[in-house]
C-alpha positions in Angstrom: 5.8 -4.2 -2.1 7.3 -7.0 -4.5 4.7 -9.0 -4.9 6.1 -13.4 -4.4 8.7 -14.6 -6.0 7.0 -17.1 -7.5 4.4 -14.2 -9.1 7.5 -12.4 -10.2 9.7 -15.7 -12.4 5.8 -15.7 -14.0 5.9 -12.1 -15.6 9.2 -12.2 -15.5 8.3 -15.5 -18.5 5.5 -13.0 -20.1 7.5 -10.1 -20.5 10.3 -12.1 -22.3 7.6 -13.8 -24.9 6.4 -10.9 -25.6 10.0 -9.5 -26.7 9.6 -12.3 -28.5 6.1 -12.0 -30.2 7.0 -8.3 -30.7 10.1 -8.4 -32.0 8.8 -11.6 -34.9 6.4 -11.6 -37.5 3.2 -12.2 -35.2 1.8 -8.7 -33.9 -1.3 -10.3 -33.2 -2.1 -10.8 -29.3 -1.0 -12.1 -26.6 -2.4 -13.8 -22.9 -0.3 -14.3 -20.6 -0.4 -14.7 -16.9 -0.3 -11.9 -15.9 -0.7 -9.2 -19.0 -3.2 -9.5 -21.6 -2.0 -7.3 -24.7 -4.2 -6.8 -28.1 -1.2 -6.3 -30.2 2.9 -6.8 -29.6 2.9 -4.3 -32.0 7.3 -3.4 -31.9 6.9 0.4 -34.4 10.2 0.3 -35.2 11.3 -2.7 -35.2 14.6 -3.7 -33.7 17.9 -3.0 -35.9 19.0 -6.2 -34.4 18.3 -9.3 -36.2 16.5 -11.0 -35.2 15.9 -9.3 -32.3 18.2 -7.3 -28.9 19.8 -10.1 -27.4 17.8 -11.0 -24.0 20.4 -11.8 -21.1 19.3 -13.5 -18.0 21.3 -12.8 -14.7 20.9 -15.3 -11.8 21.4 -18.9 -11.3 18.1 -20.7 -10.1 18.7 -24.6 -11.0 15.1 -24.8 -11.9 13.5 -21.5 -12.6 16.3 -18.7 -13.8 18.1 -21.5 -15.6 15.5 -22.8 -17.8 14.8 -19.2 -18.4 17.6 -18.6 -20.2 18.0 -22.4 -22.2 14.7 -21.0 -23.6 14.4 -17.2 -23.9 18.5 -15.9 -23.4 20.5 -14.7 -26.2 23.4 -14.7 -23.1 23.6 -15.7 -19.1 25.0 -13.7 -16.5 25.9 -16.2 -12.9 28.1 -15.1 -10.4 31.7 -15.7 -10.2 31.8 -15.5 -6.6 30.8 -19.3 -7.1 33.7 -20.1 -8.3 34.8 -22.3 -11.6 33.4 -25.4 -9.5 30.5 -23.7 -8.8 29.7 -22.4 -12.2 31.0 -25.9 -14.0 27.8 -27.3 -11.9 25.6 -24.3 -13.4 26.6 -24.0 -16.9 26.3 -28.6 -16.9 22.6 -27.6 -15.7 21.3 -25.1 -18.4 23.5 -27.6 -20.8 20.4 -29.8 -19.4 17.6 -27.3 -19.9 18.8 -27.1 -23.4 18.7 -30.1 -24.5 15.1 -30.1 -22.5 14.4 -27.2 -24.8 15.7 -28.7 -28.0 17.8 -25.1 -27.5 22.2 -25.1 -28.9 24.1 -24.7 -25.6 26.5 -22.9 -27.2 24.1 -20.5 -28.2 24.1 -18.7 -25.7 26.5 -16.4 -24.2 27.6 -17.4 -20.8 28.5 -14.2 -18.1 30.3 -13.8 -14.9 29.7 -11.1 -12.8 32.8 -10.6 -10.9 34.5 -7.6 -8.9 37.8 -6.9 -9.3 40.5 -6.1 -6.9 43.6 -5.4 -9.0 45.2 -4.1 -5.3 46.5 -0.8 -5.5 49.3 -0.8 -7.5 48.2 -3.9 -10.0 50.0 -6.9 -7.3 46.8 -9.1 -8.3 46.4 -8.6 -11.7 48.0 -12.1 -12.8 45.8 -13.6 -9.7 42.3 -12.2 -11.4 44.4 -13.7 -15.0 44.3 -17.4 -13.4 40.9 -16.5 -12.1 39.7 -16.0 -15.5 41.5 -18.4 -17.0 39.9 -21.4 -14.6 35.6 -19.3 -15.2 36.6 -19.9 -18.8 38.1 -23.6 -18.5 34.7 -24.0 -16.9 33.3 -22.8 -19.9 32.5 -18.1 -19.1 32.6 -16.3 -22.3 32.8 -13.1 -20.8 33.6 -11.3 -17.3 31.5 -8.3 -16.7 32.9 -6.3 -13.6 33.4 -3.3 -12.0 37.6 -2.5 -11.6 39.4 -0.2 -9.7 42.4 1.5 -11.1 41.4 0.9 -14.9 43.9 2.3 -16.7 46.9 0.2 -15.4 45.5 -2.9 -14.1 43.9 -3.0 -18.3 47.6 -2.6 -19.5 48.3 -5.4 -17.3 45.5 -7.9 -18.2 46.3 -6.9 -22.1 49.6 -7.9 -21.0 49.0 -10.9 -19.3 45.8 -12.6 -21.1 46.2 -15.9 -23.1 44.3 -15.8 -26.3 40.8 -16.8 -26.8 40.2 -17.5 -23.0 37.9 -14.8 -21.9 37.1 -11.1 -22.0 36.7 -8.0 -19.4 33.8 -5.6 -20.3 35.6 -2.7 -17.9 34.2 -0.6 -15.4 35.5 2.4 -18.1 34.2 0.5 -21.0 31.0 0.7 -19.3 30.4 4.6 -18.4 31.7 4.7 -21.9 28.8 2.7 -23.0 26.5 4.6 -20.7 27.6 8.3 -22.2 26.8 7.2 -25.1 23.4 6.9 -24.3 23.0 9.7 -22.5 24.3 11.5 -25.4 21.7 9.5 -27.6 18.8 10.3 -25.4 20.1 14.4 -25.6 19.9 14.3 -28.5 16.7 12.8 -29.6 15.4 14.9 -26.9 16.4 18.2 -28.4 15.3 16.5 -31.9 11.4 15.8 -29.9 11.5 19.6 -28.8 
């Protein structure tokens, strides 16, 4: 069974602190509320500098968005709350950033969205308008699942206003997972 919510957030914060420490210059000991390490060694070091990007998903105003402001490079909030809901969450994130001494604009704001283009793409125009409203609210990237990707991608490209937002489609996620699988297979064959 899962531990209580409070403990899960404490464990998440410990893990985020460990990640930041092990990706930094200090590989010394770590003492958190739930985890204790003699050293936070990470060998080989990450290729991404200063460290791999951290995305935290959720929209809790007191804990989740505070953790985003303190540790994350990107935030992911459900688009189901609409543009006004996103605007409110982003304002709260901005306030947390101010308290943490963090530049709000350094955090990528992503939205999780279930996209319904319709069987023949008839809803694609409405989707583009929704993306525009989310972008105006502060969203920078839409992450979602799309049916009929090829046709919808063509419609979206044709209707997308420059600089508004970008969409990561199911096909792109599938391609990334396939790449990951191939790399893992290659690693296993080398280790052998």
